[in-house]
C-alpha positions as MATLAB code, in Angstrom:
seq = 'XXXXXXXXXXXXXXXXXXXXXXXXXXXXXXXXXXXXXXXXXXXXXXXXXXXXXXXXXXXXXXXXXXXXXXXXXXXXXXXXXXXXXXXXXXXXXXXXXXXXXXXXXXXXXXXXXXXXXXXXXXXXXXXXXXXXXXXXXXXXXXXXXXXXXXXXXXXXXXXXXXXXXXXXXXXXXXXXXXXXXXXXXXXXXXXXXXXXXXXXXXXXXXXXXXXXXXXXXXXXXXXXXXXXXXXXXXXXXXXXXXXXXXXXXXXXXXXXXXXXXXXXXXXXXXXXXXXXXXXXXXXXXXXXXXXXXXXXXXXXXXXXXXXXXXXXXXXXXXXXXXXXXXXXXXXXXXXXXXXXXXXXXXXXXXXXXXXXXXXXXXX';
ca = [
     -25.960   -7.214    8.005;
     -26.243   -3.752    6.954;
     -22.886   -1.919    7.337;
     -22.792    1.873    7.505;
     -19.736    3.702    6.784;
     -19.137    7.393    7.371;
     -16.666    8.961    4.850;
     -14.049   11.083    6.262;
     -10.415   11.924    5.594;
      -8.913    8.565    6.027;
      -9.979    5.575    3.911;
      -7.560    3.478    6.282;
     -10.379    3.533    8.771;
     -13.014    2.206    6.568;
     -11.580   -0.122    4.192;
     -10.446   -2.794    6.712;
     -13.863   -2.932    8.182;
     -15.698   -3.279    4.964;
     -13.375   -6.080    3.900;
     -13.609   -7.778    7.198;
     -17.458   -8.083    6.647;
     -17.625   -8.448    3.058;
     -19.093  -11.958    3.307;
     -21.758  -11.135    5.840;
     -23.156   -7.692    4.389;
     -26.035   -7.533    2.114;
     -26.085   -3.883    2.145;
     -23.226   -1.213    2.572;
     -24.508    2.261    3.190;
     -22.111    5.226    2.615;
     -22.731    8.581    3.994;
     -21.012   11.551    2.797;
     -21.225   15.311    3.306;
     -22.468   17.578    0.519;
     -19.329   19.728    0.394;
     -17.534   19.440   -3.057;
     -14.356   17.916   -1.904;
     -16.441   15.237    0.003;
     -18.777   14.684   -3.077;
     -15.445   13.998   -4.995;
     -14.048   11.810   -2.541;
     -17.069    9.670   -2.141;
     -17.367    9.051   -6.003;
     -13.769    7.804   -6.005;
     -14.510    5.634   -3.089;
     -17.730    4.412   -4.815;
     -15.927    3.360   -7.812;
     -13.468    1.596   -5.775;
     -16.338   -0.432   -4.092;
     -17.629   -1.283   -7.468;
     -14.464   -2.370   -8.945;
     -13.915   -4.647   -5.976;
     -17.465   -6.244   -6.258;
     -16.831   -6.877   -9.866;
     -13.580   -8.923   -8.783;
     -15.475  -11.154   -6.485;
     -15.952  -14.626   -8.119;
     -18.614  -15.940   -5.778;
     -21.651  -13.868   -6.326;
     -23.160  -14.834   -2.973;
     -20.348  -12.611   -1.339;
     -21.688   -9.553   -3.102;
     -23.756   -6.818   -1.636;
     -25.667   -3.817   -2.588;
     -24.250   -0.349   -2.165;
     -26.494    2.556   -1.012;
     -25.453    6.174   -0.491;
     -26.674    9.009    1.636;
     -25.739   12.700    1.096;
     -25.952   14.867    4.142;
     -25.448   18.496    5.148;
     -23.364   17.975    8.348;
     -24.413   21.504    9.648;
     -28.256   20.495    9.536;
     -29.770   18.781   12.192;
     -32.625   17.988   10.421;
     -30.486   16.305    7.336;
     -28.750   14.129   10.073;
     -32.025   13.022   11.561;
     -33.408   12.293    7.919;
     -30.229   10.284    7.405;
     -30.926    8.255   10.609;
     -34.594    7.577    9.250;
     -33.080    6.430    5.914;
     -30.627    4.071    7.614;
     -33.599    2.216    9.448;
     -35.523    1.791    6.246;
     -32.605   -0.142    4.577;
     -32.915   -2.936    7.282;
     -35.842   -5.168    8.522;
     -33.782   -5.925   11.868;
     -32.319   -2.894   13.602;
     -29.909   -5.358   15.433;
     -28.423   -6.196   11.985;
     -27.267   -2.560   11.446;
     -23.424   -1.813   12.369;
     -22.240    1.798   12.285;
     -18.565    2.257   11.496;
     -18.121    5.444   13.419;
     -14.295    5.441   13.305;
     -13.833    8.103   10.891;
     -15.936   11.097    9.356;
     -17.236   14.250   11.210;
     -17.821   14.218   14.876;
     -21.414   15.540   14.662;
     -22.752   12.959   12.377;
     -20.837   10.152   14.287;
     -22.177   11.394   17.712;
     -25.742   11.829   16.585;
     -26.027    8.582   14.551;
     -24.337    6.441   17.169;
     -26.673    7.801   19.985;
     -29.697    7.173   17.871;
     -28.820    3.820   16.370;
     -27.621    2.318   19.723;
     -31.186    3.444   21.188;
     -32.945    1.112   18.775;
     -30.490   -1.924   19.203;
     -28.057   -1.301   16.468;
     -24.234   -1.931   16.955;
     -21.476    0.605   16.515;
     -17.845   -0.210   15.438;
     -14.735    1.786   16.563;
     -11.773    0.420   14.376;
      -8.054    1.123   15.825;
      -5.997    1.202   12.487;
      -2.754    1.184   14.468;
      -3.519   -2.233   16.448;
      -5.887   -3.455   13.671;
      -8.619   -4.235   16.141;
     -12.023   -2.767   16.593;
     -14.471   -2.243   19.690;
     -18.012   -3.524   19.096;
     -20.365   -1.207   21.195;
     -24.092   -1.933   22.005;
     -26.522   -0.274   24.478;
     -25.273   -3.096   27.016;
     -21.499   -2.671   26.495;
     -18.444   -2.887   24.386;
     -16.243   -5.990   23.147;
     -12.840   -5.956   21.529;
     -12.333   -7.888   18.359;
      -9.304   -8.627   16.164;
      -9.513   -8.264   12.473;
      -9.632  -11.844   11.032;
      -9.612  -11.071    7.266;
      -6.609   -8.866    6.332;
      -6.734   -7.457    2.805;
      -4.305   -8.595    0.332;
      -2.574   -6.108   -2.159;
      -5.019   -6.489   -4.874;
      -8.198   -5.804   -2.676;
      -6.574   -2.888   -1.105;
      -5.848   -1.233   -4.484;
      -9.212   -1.932   -5.815;
     -11.018   -0.440   -2.772;
      -8.865    2.512   -2.978;
     -10.237    2.935   -6.617;
      -6.909    2.377   -8.199;
      -6.447    0.337  -11.578;
      -3.804   -2.385  -11.642;
      -1.879   -2.001  -14.764;
       0.537   -4.762  -14.324;
       2.358   -6.988  -11.780;
       5.153   -9.479  -12.071;
       3.660  -13.072  -11.946;
       4.586  -15.130   -8.940;
       5.080  -18.194  -10.603;
       7.467  -16.532  -12.867;
       9.215  -15.228   -9.996;
       9.783  -18.525   -8.635;
      10.820  -20.041  -11.967;
      13.924  -17.652  -11.820;
      14.433  -17.541   -8.273;
      17.542  -19.474   -8.021;
      19.146  -17.361  -11.128;
      18.159  -14.276   -9.181;
      19.897  -15.384   -6.031;
      22.880  -16.416   -7.765;
      23.229  -12.876   -9.688;
      22.829  -11.083   -6.659;
      24.987  -12.849   -4.066;
      27.729  -10.300   -4.624;
      25.906   -7.150   -5.429;
      29.211   -5.088   -5.719;
      30.539   -7.294   -8.385;
      27.139   -7.509  -10.040;
      26.762   -3.814  -10.119;
      30.147   -3.432  -12.033;
      28.630   -5.694  -14.613;
      25.197   -4.094  -14.735;
      26.899   -0.723  -15.434;
      28.117   -1.757  -18.589;
      24.809   -1.845  -20.350;
      25.068    1.263  -22.255;
      24.381    1.766  -25.919;
      27.935    0.684  -26.999;
      27.680   -2.607  -25.090;
      27.666   -6.048  -26.692;
      26.581   -8.852  -24.196;
      29.064  -11.689  -24.803;
      32.199   -9.437  -24.556;
      32.475   -8.564  -20.786;
      34.671  -10.186  -18.301;
      31.344  -11.746  -16.667;
      30.852  -14.892  -18.506;
      29.026  -16.403  -15.345;
      26.770  -13.607  -15.149;
      26.057  -13.702  -19.111;
      25.325  -17.449  -18.810;
      22.660  -17.117  -16.156;
      20.820  -14.175  -17.887;
      21.098  -16.152  -21.055;
      19.376  -19.124  -19.627;
      16.416  -17.158  -18.242;
      16.027  -15.057  -21.455;
      17.258  -11.734  -20.294;
      20.818  -11.329  -21.444;
      19.794   -8.443  -23.890;
      17.253   -6.821  -21.470;
      18.922   -3.716  -19.921;
      16.005   -2.863  -17.800;
      16.136   -6.320  -16.288;
      19.804   -6.419  -15.713;
      20.026   -2.847  -14.192;
      16.949   -2.823  -11.927;
      14.637   -5.783  -12.021;
      17.453   -8.347  -10.763;
      17.751   -6.134   -7.597;
      14.292   -5.728   -7.210;
      13.314   -9.387   -7.367;
      16.273  -10.173   -4.991;
      14.941   -7.871   -2.319;
      11.312   -9.431   -3.107;
      12.752  -12.956   -2.452;
      14.552  -11.595    0.801;
      11.085  -10.161    2.173;
       9.327  -13.335    1.351;
      11.857  -15.716    3.015;
      12.404  -13.694    6.162;
       9.175  -12.081    7.320;
       5.332  -13.045    7.328;
       3.726   -9.889    5.522;
       0.153  -10.935    4.207;
       1.077  -10.330    0.663;
       4.116   -9.110   -1.197;
       4.436   -7.957   -4.930;
       7.163   -6.656   -7.202;
       7.134   -4.929  -10.666;
       3.889   -3.210  -10.020;
       2.409   -0.405  -12.063;
      -0.754    1.325  -10.527;
      -2.974    3.999  -12.218;
      -4.475    6.332   -9.846;
      -6.600    7.889  -12.564;
      -6.337    8.133  -16.278;
      -2.895    9.346  -17.182;
      -1.584    9.286  -13.752;
       0.675    6.133  -13.149;
       3.281    4.804  -10.776;
       5.641    2.008  -10.777;
       6.567    0.270   -7.563;
       9.554   -1.786   -7.161;
       8.177   -3.711   -4.082;
       4.832   -3.445   -2.345;
       4.083   -5.486    0.880;
       0.784   -5.368    3.189;
       0.632   -6.166    6.798;
      -2.344   -5.667    8.967;
      -4.297   -3.777    6.296;
      -1.121   -1.360    5.848;
       0.351   -1.063    2.404;
       4.145   -0.342    2.348;
       6.646    0.092   -0.481;
      10.287   -0.264   -0.823;
      12.264    1.903   -3.571;
      15.387   -0.293   -4.880;
      18.244    1.600   -6.434;
      21.616   -0.256   -7.032;
      23.510    2.722   -8.253;
      26.714    4.798   -8.159;
      24.780    7.724   -6.875;
      21.300    9.473   -7.033;
      19.322   12.577   -6.146;
      18.353   12.032   -2.917;
      16.147   15.034   -2.440;
      14.176   14.154   -5.525;
      13.594   10.491   -4.313;
      12.419   11.695   -0.793;
       9.914   13.884   -2.130;
       8.702   11.049   -4.974;
       8.576    8.382   -2.372;
       6.685   10.593    0.233;
       4.137   11.421   -2.238;
       3.688    8.067   -3.913;
       3.427    6.406   -0.081;
       0.538    8.796    0.732;
      -1.374    7.814   -2.580;
      -1.158    4.212   -1.268;
      -2.147    4.165    2.210;
      -2.830    6.857    4.619;
      -0.813    4.759    7.410;
       1.657    3.080    5.124;
       5.528    3.368    5.218;
       8.209    3.402    2.687;
      11.797    2.830    2.412;
      14.425    4.042   -0.003;
      17.070    1.137   -0.547;
      20.235    2.708   -1.962;
      23.101    0.445   -2.373;
      26.433    0.881   -4.221;
      28.151    4.161   -3.254;
      28.956    6.018   -0.133;
      26.507    8.563    0.716;
      29.406   11.423    0.374;
      31.830   11.145   -2.356;
      34.458   13.445   -3.572;
      34.547   14.201   -7.228;
      37.839   14.819   -9.378;
      37.591   18.560   -9.166;
      37.588   18.250   -5.365;
      33.805   19.009   -4.695;
      31.746   16.672   -2.378;
      28.627   15.067   -3.942;
      25.761   14.116   -1.295;
      23.250   11.522   -2.017;
      21.190   12.396    1.161;
      21.676   15.470    3.125;
      20.670   15.859    6.855;
      17.729   17.930    5.380;
      16.861   14.871    3.311;
      17.008   12.505    6.079;
      14.809   14.954    8.477;
      12.122   15.360    5.713;
      12.122   11.376    5.031;
      11.483   10.987    8.885;
       8.536   13.244    8.807;
       7.203   11.834    5.829;
       7.293    8.163    7.451;
      10.093    7.257    4.677;
      13.232    5.409    5.947;
      16.477    5.717    4.139;
      18.622    2.652    4.070;
      22.047    3.745    2.309;
      25.097    1.918    2.265;
      28.049    1.317   -0.368;
      27.976   -2.274    0.261;
      24.789   -4.390    0.852;
      24.514   -6.073    4.294;
      21.654   -8.287    4.218;
      21.522   -8.920    8.020;
      21.423   -5.021    8.434;
      18.691   -4.458    5.684;
      16.541   -7.352    7.238;
      16.843   -5.706   10.572;
      15.911   -2.505    9.337;
      12.782   -3.654    7.359;
      11.921   -5.647   10.791;
      12.207   -2.421   12.724;
      10.533    0.018   10.250;
       7.595   -1.930    8.922;
       6.884   -4.417   11.720;
       7.543   -2.879   15.141;
];
């Protein structure tokens, strides 16, 4: 099989199809325009393809990558592209064009010419996670059978995974985490004691300190104040939903020197989502909306995000009488436009949170 992908603005239209047919392909032809921004985008995409191929253990699953640079304003250039595609395959019926994304002119021309010689054309619906397979004789609808896991998604996007919490480690301390987080209001009171002057073993929370000591985290401030809540949310997601893959404690490099950490990542039907977990007395809502919106767009063109802020009322009155607001009406409006859900509450309601996750990420 020879898969032909036209690079456009949305990788989410290309990655699921190349992943779906990864074991059937012997060639993947990537077409891109000669505009400077498209050449740069193509280079990044190629790096992702190479990283993904390098990660495959079975050499029989690996395929060759070919590229064709075109001038989308030149009819001659596009016809030459069509002739090159034919040269890469001995049987035209084995050519599959993913015409979902990319410039309409090249998509129309290639679709017309390839269908005329017996090739097939794929139109992917990234919202339904299905694709229509077109031939000169008709069209069939297919459901994606091989959804990407998180690692494959990141690799194909051209990103570098720096670290992630091992799942066996998560399971080993699950009981401890669930016990620590059973009363988040009380636990938050304990976690906030961890400043420079605090000495573990001197608090009024011997039950928490015993658990933390047993799992070797008693003196780990980052773990106590952040990781416990993140891993608790991770386990709730695992226990209550059927995401294709869930990670926590993730660090990703987009390129050299540009990194981000993610509290929780979940992927479902080839869409990668994230939850930012904050167990706090307050935070700068505007900052976190902007930050979360930006990192979400890096992850997935069609992914969603949630800011989970637990521990304080959204609006509080300080001692001087002034009001302090975590999330303003403007923050909520911007978050909605940016596909970011804000889940904010003083006291954590597990059922309300789970309902929000289901409605936001899975509906």
